[in-house]
FINU-224275 format. One record per residue (C-alpha): residue in three letters; z, x, y. Coordinates in steps of 0.2 Angstrom, whole numbers, plus 5000, padded with zeros to 4 digits. Each point is the difference from the previous one (the first is absolute). Layout:
REM residues N
AlaZXY...
***
This chain:
REM residues 178
Met503950704881Thr500749945017Arg500349805002Val499649935017Ser500949855005Pro499149845004Leu500850015018Thr499350185003Arg498349944995Leu500149845012Gly500550125013Ala498550114998Ala499049845000Ala500749955016Cys499750175008Gly498249994995Leu499849835006Ala500850045017Leu498950165001Ala498549904997Leu500449875012Ala500450125014Met498250094996Ser499149845001Thr500949945017Ser499750165008Ala498150004995Cys499949845012Ala500550115015Gly498550095008Thr499050025015Ala498749905008Gly498549994989Asp498350055006Gly499049865010Ala501449884998Ala500949895013Ala501450105008Gly501649954990Lys499049904988Ala499750134986Gly500950154992Thr499550134988Arg500950064983Ala500650175005Ala499850084983Gln498550024991Val500250054982Lys498750054986Pro500949894987Gly499650034980Ser498349935001Gly499550125013Val499349875013Thr500850015017Leu500449845008Lys500449995019Ala500649815005Thr500049945018Val501049835001Pro500549915016Thr501850035006Lys500549825000Val499149844992Ala500449835005Leu500349874986Gly498349934995Glu499050135010Thr498550084993Val499950185004Thr498850154994Val500950144988Arg499050155001Leu499850104985Gln499350174999Phe499650084984Ser499450194996Gly500250134987Val498849934987Thr499550144988Ala499749934984Ser498249984994Asp500149824997Gly500949975016Ala501649895002Ser500649835000Val501149915014Glu500949844998Val501049925013Arg501449864995Asp501149905010Val501750044992Ala500849835004Thr498649904993Gln499250124988Ala498349945008Thr498750144999Leu499450035018Leu498750144996Ser499250084984Thr498750135004Arg499250174994Leu499950165010Ala498750124996Thr500350194997Gly500350085017Glu500049845009Ala501249975014Arg500249815005Thr500949895012Ile500349834995Asp500649865014Leu501049884989Ala500449835007Tyr502049954996Thr500949855005Gly501950015001Arg500549854990Ser502050044999Asp501350065011Gly500550194996Val499250164994Gln498549964989Tyr499150124989Leu498350054995Ala499850094984Val498550125001Thr499650074983Thr498850154999Thr499150074983Gln499050134998Ala499750124984Gly501349904990Arg501450025012Ser500749865010Ser501249985014Val500749855011Gln500550025017Ala500949875009Val499449945018Ala501549925010Val499549855012Pro501449945011Val499749815002Gly501149905012Ser501750085002Gly499350154990Gln501750014991Leu500250054982Lys500749834991Leu501550024989Lys499849924983Pro500949824999Glu501350074988Gly500550145011Gln501449995013Arg500150105016Arg501850045006Thr500850125013Thr501450104996Ala501650015011Gly499250185005Gly498449915006Glu499050074985Ala498649874994Val500249984981Ile498849894989Ser500749934985Leu499049964984Pro500449934984Ala500150124986Ser499649974982Ser500250114984Pro498550104994Gly499049914988Ala500649825007Gly498649895000Arg498850084988
***
């Protein structure tokens, strides 16, 4: 049996987090959405058919002012289960359910969701789709105010002598706090 050090596990987790973060921020970049004011809306570039099989295409404004209410367009398709599919949209920051609905077999539906940017930074909507016992969650990023990702309070951003940006986070041993 091969032993894996806690530092190796921590490094692997950090790489996974960095990859997920890079993918979520690149999902914000896109092209102007259909029918939207110029420079006001963007479209997620990738459309993926996740584990549930329901396809989501999200159109979000490229910039949302703090306190501004905007429309986030969610387009669903790929419903094949005989009993249809369910959709739930939650605000990740507040855990509030913004939408809960069902889609019929073969139905393609566009939902315009009102969203108010309440805090500065990148805010996320978690879109959960479930059909035939399979669920998946996709994050829709909404840039509010500066639209910048926020560093957790315990992290510190530093620049090395070579000009490389480094984020330092406190480490804990595996199993601590359980």
